[in-house]
C-alpha positions as CSV (number, residue, x, y, z in Angstrom):
1,M,-34.3,67.9,129.6
2,K,-33.6,64.9,127.6
3,Y,-32.4,67.0,124.7
4,L,-30.2,69.1,126.9
5,F,-28.4,65.9,128.2
6,T,-28.1,64.7,124.6
7,L,-26.6,68.0,123.5
8,L,-24.1,68.0,126.4
9,L,-23.2,64.3,125.7
10,V,-22.6,65.0,122.0
11,M,-20.5,68.1,122.8
12,G,-18.5,66.2,125.4
13,M,-17.8,63.4,123.0
14,H,-16.6,65.8,120.4
15,A,-14.1,67.4,122.9
16,A,-13.0,63.9,124.0
17,Q,-12.5,62.8,120.5
18,A,-10.4,65.9,119.7
19,Q,-8.3,65.2,122.8
20,L,-7.9,61.5,121.8
21,Q,-6.8,62.4,118.3
22,L,-4.2,64.8,119.7
23,L,-2.8,62.1,121.9
24,M,-2.8,59.6,119.1
25,G,-1.0,62.0,116.8
26,G,1.6,62.6,119.5
27,A,2.1,58.9,119.9
28,R,2.6,58.4,116.1
29,T,5.1,61.3,116.1
30,G,7.0,59.7,118.9
31,V,7.1,56.3,117.2
32,A,8.2,57.9,113.9
33,I,11.1,59.8,115.6
34,A,12.2,56.7,117.4
35,S,12.3,54.7,114.2
36,M,14.1,57.5,112.3
37,A,16.7,57.5,115.1
38,A,17.2,53.8,115.0
39,R,17.4,53.9,111.2
40,S,20.0,56.7,111.4
41,K,22.1,54.7,113.9
42,K,21.9,51.6,111.8
43,N,22.9,53.5,108.6
44,A,25.9,55.1,110.4
45,H,27.0,51.6,111.5
46,A,26.5,50.1,108.1
47,A,28.4,52.8,106.3
48,G,31.5,51.0,107.2
49,P,34.8,51.9,108.9
50,A,35.3,55.1,106.9
51,T,32.5,56.8,108.7
52,A,32.0,54.7,111.8
53,A,34.5,54.2,114.6
54,A,36.9,51.4,113.8
55,A,37.7,48.5,116.2
56,P,40.6,49.1,118.6
57,G,43.9,48.6,116.9
58,V,42.5,49.1,113.4
59,T,43.4,52.0,111.2
60,V,41.5,52.9,108.1
61,R,43.5,55.0,105.6
62,P,42.2,55.9,102.2
63,Y,44.7,56.6,99.5
64,A,44.2,57.9,95.9
65,Y,45.4,56.2,92.8
66,Q,44.8,57.9,89.4
67,G,41.8,59.8,90.8
68,K,40.2,56.8,92.5
69,R,39.9,56.5,96.3
70,I,40.8,53.2,97.8
71,I,40.2,52.3,101.5
72,R,42.9,50.5,103.3
73,Q,42.1,48.8,106.6
74,R,45.1,47.6,108.5
75,T,45.5,46.3,112.1
76,N,48.2,47.1,114.5
77,P,49.7,43.7,115.6
78,A,50.6,45.1,119.0
79,T,47.1,46.2,119.9
80,F,45.1,43.5,118.0
81,E,42.8,41.6,120.3
82,G,40.9,38.4,119.7
83,R,41.2,35.3,117.7
84,G,42.2,35.2,114.0
85,G,45.0,37.8,114.4
86,A,47.5,35.8,112.4
87,E,45.1,35.1,109.5
88,I,44.0,38.8,109.3
89,Q,47.6,39.9,109.4
90,A,48.4,37.4,106.5
91,L,45.5,38.9,104.5
92,E,46.7,42.4,105.1
93,A,50.3,41.5,104.2
94,A,49.1,40.0,100.9
95,L,47.1,43.1,100.1
96,E,50.0,45.4,101.1
97,T,52.3,43.4,98.8
98,T,49.8,43.9,96.0
99,R,49.5,47.6,96.7
100,T,53.3,48.0,96.7
101,A,53.5,46.2,93.3
102,L,50.7,48.5,92.0
103,L,52.6,51.6,93.0
104,S,56.0,50.4,91.8
105,K,55.1,49.3,88.3
106,P,54.3,51.4,85.3
107,A,50.6,52.0,84.6
108,T,50.7,49.7,81.6
109,E,52.5,46.7,83.2
110,S,50.8,43.8,85.0
111,F,51.3,44.0,88.8
112,M,49.2,41.1,90.2
113,P,49.8,37.6,88.8
114,T,46.9,35.1,89.1
115,A,48.8,33.3,91.9
116,Q,48.9,36.5,94.0
117,F,45.1,37.0,93.5
118,E,44.4,33.4,94.5
119,A,46.6,33.8,97.6
120,I,44.7,36.8,98.7
121,R,41.3,35.1,98.2
122,D,42.6,32.1,100.1
123,A,43.9,34.3,102.9
124,A,40.5,36.1,103.1
125,A,38.6,32.8,103.2
126,K,40.8,31.5,105.9
127,A,40.5,34.7,108.0
128,A,36.7,34.7,107.6
129,Q,36.6,31.1,108.7
130,V,38.5,31.8,111.9
131,R,37.0,35.2,112.7
132,G,33.6,35.6,111.0
133,D,32.6,38.8,113.0
134,W,35.4,40.9,111.5
135,N,34.6,43.7,109.0
136,Y,36.0,42.3,105.7
137,E,34.2,44.8,103.4
138,P,37.2,47.2,103.1
139,Y,39.4,44.2,102.2
140,R,36.9,43.1,99.5
141,Q,36.7,46.6,98.1
142,E,40.5,46.9,98.0
143,L,40.9,43.5,96.3
144,A,38.1,44.4,93.8
145,F,40.0,47.6,92.9
146,Y,43.2,45.7,92.4
147,E,41.4,43.1,90.2
148,A,39.8,45.8,88.1
149,E,43.1,47.7,87.7
150,E,44.8,44.5,86.7
151,A,42.1,43.8,84.1
152,R,42.4,47.3,82.8
153,R,46.2,47.0,82.4
154,Q,46.0,43.6,80.7
155,K,43.4,45.0,78.3
156,A,45.5,48.1,77.6
157,A,48.8,46.2,77.2
158,P,49.9,45.8,73.6
159,A,49.5,42.3,72.4
160,A,52.7,40.3,71.8
161,P,53.5,40.3,68.1
162,A,52.5,37.0,66.6
163,A,55.3,34.8,65.5
164,T,55.6,34.9,61.8
165,P,56.2,31.6,60.2
166,A,59.5,31.1,58.5
167,P,59.2,31.3,54.7
168,A,58.9,27.9,53.2
169,V,61.9,27.1,51.1
170,A,61.3,24.7,48.3
171,P,63.7,21.8,48.3
172,T,66.3,22.1,45.6
173,K,67.0,19.2,43.4
């Protein structure tokens, strides 16, 4: 009789262990699915304004320049809400001035003087100080493109001819 109870106990434990493993596997699968969903949501948000929904009053328009895609983020002053509106508008105006200069000048001519670059960086710093929660990444990418394009143009521009010294004339006696 003792052996019969032992046999039933061992068989019952095996069935219980199988059930427990099934439950644990289901729980692990549920946790994995939840973490994948959270990661997916986080990645969609981190992808930036080109893929995620932009804030109200913000438009994100990519444009192409010589085969390169540049993201332009601009706000509508009429629908802009919150603090820092004037600073963000000033930053966007400076970037738009640079974009206009880029498109209006020949591909070998400088379009962004150092003073313009410094003005944009100052406007970005001021805007970030006033409104730190704003998405400044599209502005950084746009400015980085302009800076790289300006460097390319300066490198490709022909160097100014060196001034040739006037021939030395021997004094006549």
